[in-house]
C-alpha positions in Angstrom: 19.8 8.8 47.0 18.0 7.9 43.9 19.6 5.4 41.5 21.1 6.9 38.3 18.7 6.6 35.3 20.2 5.0 32.0 20.3 7.1 29.0 17.3 7.0 26.6 17.7 4.2 24.1 18.3 5.4 20.6 17.1 3.0 17.8 19.5 2.4 14.9 18.0 1.9 11.4 19.6 -0.5 9.1 18.8 -2.3 5.7 19.8 -5.9 5.0 19.8 -7.4 1.4 19.3 -11.1 0.9 20.3 -13.6 -1.7 19.6 -17.5 -2.0 22.5 -18.1 0.4 21.4 -15.6 3.0 22.3 -12.1 4.0 24.9 -10.6 1.6 24.9 -6.9 2.2 24.4 -4.8 5.4 24.1 -1.0 5.4 22.8 1.8 7.6 19.7 3.6 6.6 21.6 6.8 5.4 23.6 4.4 3.0 20.3 3.0 1.8 19.0 6.4 1.1 22.2 7.1 -1.0 21.3 3.9 -2.9 17.7 5.2 -3.5 19.0 8.6 -4.7 21.4 6.7 -7.1 24.4 8.2 -5.5 25.6 4.7 -5.0 25.0 1.9 -7.4 25.0 -1.9 -7.1 26.2 -3.4 -10.4 26.5 -6.8 -8.8 22.7 -6.7 -8.3 22.0 -5.5 -11.9 18.6 -6.4 -13.4 17.3 -8.2 -10.2 14.4 -7.9 -7.8 16.3 -8.0 -4.5 14.7 -9.1 -1.2 15.5 -6.6 1.6 14.8 -6.0 5.2 14.4 -2.7 7.0 15.2 -3.2 10.8 15.5 -1.1 13.8 18.2 -2.2 16.5 18.4 -0.9 20.1 21.7 -0.2 21.9 21.7 -3.8 23.2 21.9 -5.2 19.7 18.3 -6.5 19.8 16.0 -6.3 16.8 12.8 -4.4 17.6 11.2 -4.0 14.2 11.3 -5.7 10.7 9.8 -4.7 7.3 10.4 -7.3 4.5 10.2 -5.6 1.1 11.3 -5.8 -2.5 13.8 -3.5 -4.2 14.0 -3.4 -8.1 17.5 -2.9 -9.5 17.8 -1.9 -13.2 20.3 -3.1 -15.8 22.8 -0.3 -14.8 22.7 -1.3 -11.1 20.6 1.7 -10.0 17.5 1.4 -7.7 14.0 1.9 -9.0 13.4 5.7 -8.9 9.6 5.0 -8.4 10.3 3.1 -5.1 8.1 4.7 -2.3 7.4 2.3 0.5 6.9 4.2 3.8 9.0 2.0 6.0 8.9 4.0 9.1 5.1 4.5 9.0 4.6 0.8 8.5 6.6 0.1 11.6 4.5 2.4 13.7 1.3 0.6 12.6 2.8 -2.9 12.6 1.6 -5.9 14.6 3.9 -7.8 16.9 5.7 -11.0 15.7 8.1 -13.4 17.1 10.5 -12.8 20.0 14.0 -12.5 18.7 15.6 -12.0 22.1 14.5 -8.7 23.1 10.7 -9.2 23.2 8.2 -9.5 20.4 9.3 -7.5 17.3 7.1 -5.4 15.2 6.8 -7.4 11.9 5.6 -6.3 8.5 5.4 -8.7 5.7 3.1 -9.8 2.8 0.8 -11.8 5.0 0.9 -9.2 7.9 0.7 -5.6 6.6 -1.4 -2.6 7.9 -1.6 -1.3 4.3 -3.2 -4.1 2.1 -2.3 -2.4 -1.2 1.4 -2.7 -0.4 1.2 -6.5 -0.3 2.6 -7.0 -3.8 5.8 -5.0 -2.8 6.4 -7.2 0.4 7.5 -10.8 0.9 7.0 -13.5 3.6 9.9 -14.9 5.6 10.8 -18.6 5.4 10.4 -20.1 8.9 11.6 -23.6 8.1 14.6 -24.9 10.3 18.0 -24.1 8.9 16.8 -21.4 6.7 14.9 -19.0 9.0 15.1 -15.5 7.6 14.2 -14.0 11.0 16.9 -16.0 12.7 19.3 -14.9 10.1 18.5 -11.2 10.9 18.9 -11.8 14.6 22.3 -13.5 14.2 23.5 -10.9 11.8 22.7 -8.0 14.2 24.5 -9.9 17.1 27.7 -10.2 15.0 27.6 -6.3 14.8 29.5 -6.1 11.6 28.0 -2.5 11.3 30.2 -1.5 14.3 27.2 -0.1 16.2 27.8 1.4 19.7 26.3 -0.7 22.5 25.0 0.5 26.0 25.7 -1.3 29.1 22.9 -1.9 31.5 23.0 0.0 34.8 22.6 -2.1 38.0 19.7 -1.1 40.1 20.7 1.0 43.1 20.0 -0.3 46.6 16.7 1.2 47.8 16.9 3.5 50.9 15.2 1.9 53.8 12.4 4.0 55.4 12.6 3.4 59.2 9.1 4.7 59.9 7.7 1.9 57.7 9.6 -1.0 59.3 7.5 -3.6 61.1 8.6 -6.4 63.3 7.2 -9.8 62.5 5.6 -12.0 65.1 8.1 -14.3 66.9 6.6 -17.4 65.5 7.4 -16.1 62.0 11.0 -15.5 62.7 13.3 -17.6 60.4 16.9 -17.8 59.6 18.1 -15.5 56.9 19.5 -18.4 54.9 16.1 -20.2 54.9 14.3 -17.0 53.9 16.8 -16.4 51.1 16.5 -20.0 50.0 12.7 -19.8 49.8 12.9 -16.5 47.9 15.4 -17.9 45.6 13.1 -21.0 44.9 10.1 -18.7 44.4 12.0 -16.5 42.0 13.3 -19.5 40.1 9.7 -20.9 39.8 8.4 -17.6 38.7 11.2 -17.0 36.1 10.7 -20.6 34.9 7.0 -20.0 34.5 7.6 -16.7 32.7 10.1 -18.4 30.4 7.7 -21.1 29.5 4.9 -18.5 28.8 7.3 -16.6 26.6 8.4 -19.6 24.7 4.8 -20.7 24.2 3.8 -17.2 23.1 6.7 -17.1 20.7 5.8 -20.5 19.3 2.2 -19.4 18.8 3.2 -16.3 17.0 5.6 -18.2 14.8 2.9 -20.7 14.0 0.5 -17.9 13.2 3.0 -16.2 10.9 3.7 -19.5 9.3 -0.1 -20.0 8.7 -0.4 -16.6 7.2 2.6 -17.3 4.9 1.0 -20.6 3.9 -2.4 -19.0 3.3 -0.8 -16.4 1.1 1.0 -19.1 -0.9 -2.3 -21.0 -1.1 -4.1 -17.9 -2.4 -1.5 -17.3 -5.0 -1.6 -21.0 -6.1 -5.4 -20.9 -6.2 -5.2 -17.7 -8.4 -2.7 -19.4 -10.8 -4.9 -22.5 -11.1 -8.0 -20.4 -11.5 -6.3 -18.4 -14.3 -5.2 -21.7 -16.0 -8.7 -23.2 -15.6 -10.3 -20.1 -17.1 -7.9 -20.1 -20.0 -8.6 -23.9 -20.6 -12.3 -23.3 -20.2 -12.3 -20.5 -22.8 -10.3 -22.7 -25.3 -12.9 -25.6 -24.8 -15.8 -23.2 -25.3 -14.2 -21.9 -28.5 -13.7 -25.4 -29.7 -17.2 -26.3 -28.9 -18.5 -23.3 -30.7 -16.5 -24.2 -33.8 -17.8 -27.8 -33.6 -21.3 -26.6 -33.3 -21.0 -24.2 -36.3 -19.4 -27.1 -38.4 -22.3 -29.3 -37.4 -24.9 -26.7 -38.2 -23.3 -26.2 -41.7 -23.2 -30.0 -42.2 -27.0 -30.2 -41.2 -27.8 -27.4 -43.6 -25.9 -29.1 -46.4 -27.7 -32.4 -45.6 -31.1 -30.6 -45.7 -30.2 -29.2 -49.1 -29.2 -32.7 -50.4 -32.5 -34.2 -48.9 -34.6 -31.5 -50.7 -32.8 -32.3 -54.0 -33.5 -36.1 -53.5 -37.0 -35.4 -52.8 -37.4 -33.2 -55.9 -35.7 -35.9 -58.0 -38.0 -38.5 -56.5 -41.0 -36.3 -57.2 -39.9 -35.8 -60.8 -39.3 -39.6 -61.2 -42.7 -40.5 -59.8 -44.4 -37.9 -62.0 -42.7 -39.3 -65.2 -43.4 -42.9 -64.2 -47.2 -42.0 -63.7 -47.3 -40.3 -67.0 -45.8 -43.2 -68.8 -48.2 -45.6 -67.1 -51.2 -43.5 -68.1 -49.9 -43.2 -71.7 -49.3 -46.9 -71.8 -52.7 -47.7 -70.5 -54.5 -45.3 -72.8 -52.4 -45.4 -76.0 -50.2 -48.4 -76.4 -49.5 -47.5 -80.0 -48.0 -44.1 -79.1 -45.3 -45.4 -76.7 -42.6 -45.7 -79.3 -43.4 -42.2 -80.6 -43.6 -40.6 -77.2 -40.4 -42.4 -76.3 -38.7 -41.1 -79.4 -40.1 -37.6 -78.8 -38.9 -37.8 -75.3 -35.4 -38.8 -76.3 -35.2 -36.0 -78.8 -36.3 -33.5 -76.3 -33.9 -34.9 -73.8 -31.1 -34.5 -76.2 -32.1 -31.1 -77.2 -32.4 -30.1 -73.5 -29.0 -31.6 -72.9 -27.3 -29.7 -75.7 -29.1 -26.4 -74.6 -28.1 -27.0 -71.1 -24.6 -27.8 -72.1 -24.3 -24.6 -74.3 -25.9 -22.5 -71.6 -23.5 -24.0 -69.0 -20.5 -23.3 -71.1 -21.7 -19.7 -71.7 -22.1 -19.1 -68.0 -18.8 -20.7 -67.3 -17.1 -18.2 -69.8 -19.0 -15.3 -68.2 -18.0 -16.4 -64.7 -14.4 -16.8 -65.7 -14.4 -13.3 -67.3 -16.1 -11.8 -64.3 -13.8 -13.6 -61.9 -10.7 -12.5 -63.9 -12.0 -8.9 -63.8 -12.7 -9.0 -60.0 -9.4 -10.6 -59.4 -7.5 -7.9 -61.2 -9.5 -5.3 -59.4 -8.9 -6.9 -56.0 -5.2 -7.3 -56.8 -5.1 -3.6 -57.6 -6.9 -2.7 -54.4 -4.6 -5.0 -52.4 -1.5 -3.4 -53.9 -3.0 0.0 -53.0 -3.9 -1.2 -49.5 -0.4 -2.6 -49.0 1.1 0.7 -50.1 -1.2 2.5 -47.7 -0.4 0.0 -44.9 3.3 0.5 -45.4 2.8 4.3 -45.3 0.8 4.0 -42.1 3.2 1.6 -40.6 6.1 4.1 -41.3 4.1 6.8 -39.8 3.3 4.7 -36.7 6.9 3.7 -36.3 7.9 7.4 -36.4 5.1 8.4 -33.9 6.0 5.5 -31.7 9.8 6.4 -31.8 8.8 10.0 -30.8 6.5 8.8 -28.0 9.2 6.3 -26.7 11.8 9.2 -26.9 9.6 11.4 -24.8 8.9 8.5 -22.3 12.6 7.7 -22.1 13.4 11.4 -21.4 10.8 11.5 -18.7 12.2 8.3 -17.2 15.7 9.7 -17.3 14.4 12.9 -15.6 13.1 10.7 -12.7 9.4 11.0 -13.7 7.5 7.7 -13.0 4.2 6.7 -14.4 1.8 5.4 -11.6 -1.7 4.4 -12.1 -4.3 3.5 -9.6 -6.4 0.4 -10.6 -9.1 -1.2 -8.4 -7.9 -4.4 -6.9 -4.3 -3.8 -8.0 -3.7 -0.5 -6.1 -0.9 1.8 -7.2 1.0 0.4 -10.2 4.3 1.8 -11.4 4.2 1.4 -15.2 7.7 0.9 -16.7 8.4 2.7 -20.0 8.5 -0.5 -22.1 5.0 -1.5 -20.8 3.2 1.9 -21.4 1.9 0.6 -24.8 0.5 -2.4 -23.3 -1.2 -0.4 -20.5 -2.8 2.0 -23.0 -4.0 -0.8 -25.2 -5.9 -2.3 -22.3 -5.8 -0.9 -18.7 -8.1 -3.7 -17.5 -5.8 -6.4 -19.0 -2.8 -4.6 -17.4 -4.4 -4.5 -14.0 -5.7 -8.1 -14.4 -2.1 -9.2 -15.1 -0.9 -7.7 -11.7 -3.8 -9.4 -9.9 -3.1 -12.7 -11.5 -6.6 -13.2 -13.0 -8.0 -13.1 -16.6 -9.3 -9.9 -18.1 -12.8 -11.3 -18.3 -12.7 -12.2 -14.5 -11.3 -8.9 -13.7 -14.1 -7.1 -15.5 -16.7 -9.3 -13.8 -15.1 -8.5 -10.5 -15.0 -4.8 -11.3 -18.8 -4.7 -11.9 -19.2 -6.4 -8.5 -16.7 -3.9 -6.8 -18.5 -0.9 -8.2 -21.9 -2.1 -7.2 -21.7 -5.0 -4.7 -25.3 -6.3 -5.0 -27.0 -9.6 -6.0 -27.4 -9.6 -9.8 -29.6 -12.7 -9.9 -32.7 -12.3 -12.0 -36.1 -12.8 -10.3 -38.2 -15.1 -12.6 -41.5 -13.3 -11.9 -40.5 -9.7 -12.5 -37.3 -10.3 -14.6 -35.5 -7.7 -12.5 -32.2 -8.1 -10.6 -32.4 -9.1 -6.9 -30.2 -6.1 -5.9 -29.6 -7.2 -2.3 -26.4 -5.5 -1.0 -23.5 -7.8 -0.5 -20.1 -7.7 1.1 -17.6 -6.2 -1.4 -14.7 -8.5 -2.5 -11.7 -6.1 -2.5 -9.5 -8.4 -4.6 -10.4 -10.1 -7.8 -8.5 -13.4 -6.8 -11.0 -13.9 -4.1 -14.1 -13.3 -6.3 -15.9 -16.2 -7.6 -18.7 -15.6 -10.2 -22.1 -17.0 -9.3 -21.1 -17.0 -5.5 -19.5 -13.7 -4.5 -22.1 -11.7 -6.6 -25.1 -13.7 -5.2 -27.0 -13.6 -2.0 -27.4 -16.6 0.2 -30.9 -17.4 -1.4 -29.8 -17.2 -5.0 -26.4 -18.7 -4.3 -28.2 -22.0 -3.3 -30.3 -21.9 -6.5 -27.1 -21.4 -8.5 
């Protein structure tokens, strides 16, 4: 007779919610769907971004697949209606990770995902001893607080001997049954010990690879933050330098004007001195007359200059008063127009916000697709920011500056070397590898071929 076959193993889907202290909530997948449909709310998690894990469990209480994802909870304790991560499809395409007791599990996290644009919605597990998230999941499943039905293993049935295939060993190969059993047992133990060592080594390698991926992801995020901070500081320094250069240029211009005035005064003084010397050499007797005449002319010029200056000052004051009155009138009118426009803007903004809130209450989500950032769900309170500058909104999600994002976008749309050839003045145009994420794009390197990159 053939041995009875065990029933086909059916996987159970469950979702675990984490906090800083560990796993706090366990639920089956239908319960999680009720949370997503806002049939069940979680007021204790209000206004939080919760770390969650989607897992599949076989009847032997062994974890076979894990997806680590974020779930946003609003202030009323309801799940984000725009949440749309395809958990089951991710599991089907996932790579294998560590062994949690039932063989290597399929693992999807931020550093190991088959869909790159979902990285911002995933998180990496902590693999440090004493706070290992994967070990927490394994121990939680073993406790079976979800009251899952388990399946006992069927013992293998004794195989039926086929008499026509029996062969008698040579007499010199005969051994005692106990000796044969002992040798087989030793061989089996050696084989099991070797397989166990290989499994442990493979599991350790996978854990280390996962740890390396997590560290690389953290390193990339830290580099992106430092790059953004450096770009901001560099922009501030450049602005300060430009302001100092403008001030220096203005000071130089003022010094040039003063120098010209000094030269003019020196020229006038030299001319007067030469005239006096010539007059003294030619007509000594006329020095007193000329001096007297010069003093009289000087006094008359001073009086004329003083009267002219006073008249111009009066005219300037009258003109300034008239312009000031006109500007004040225009300013009052502009302020009134500004208040009117501000009231109209508030009214229009209130109407647009009302429409957006009604759409949000109706379950309609605003999703935009931006290069480098992927699909972004736009909250109602951030729609104005997105409309003001979509590039700045996408750059914020990619953790880069707006200028860096625009520079990367030019490279993303046309990945070619933009270095100018000195002879022709045209761009090099050599095709390059497209950088799909702004955080990994470096100006002057990522948009240059190898030859122009060295020159840079």
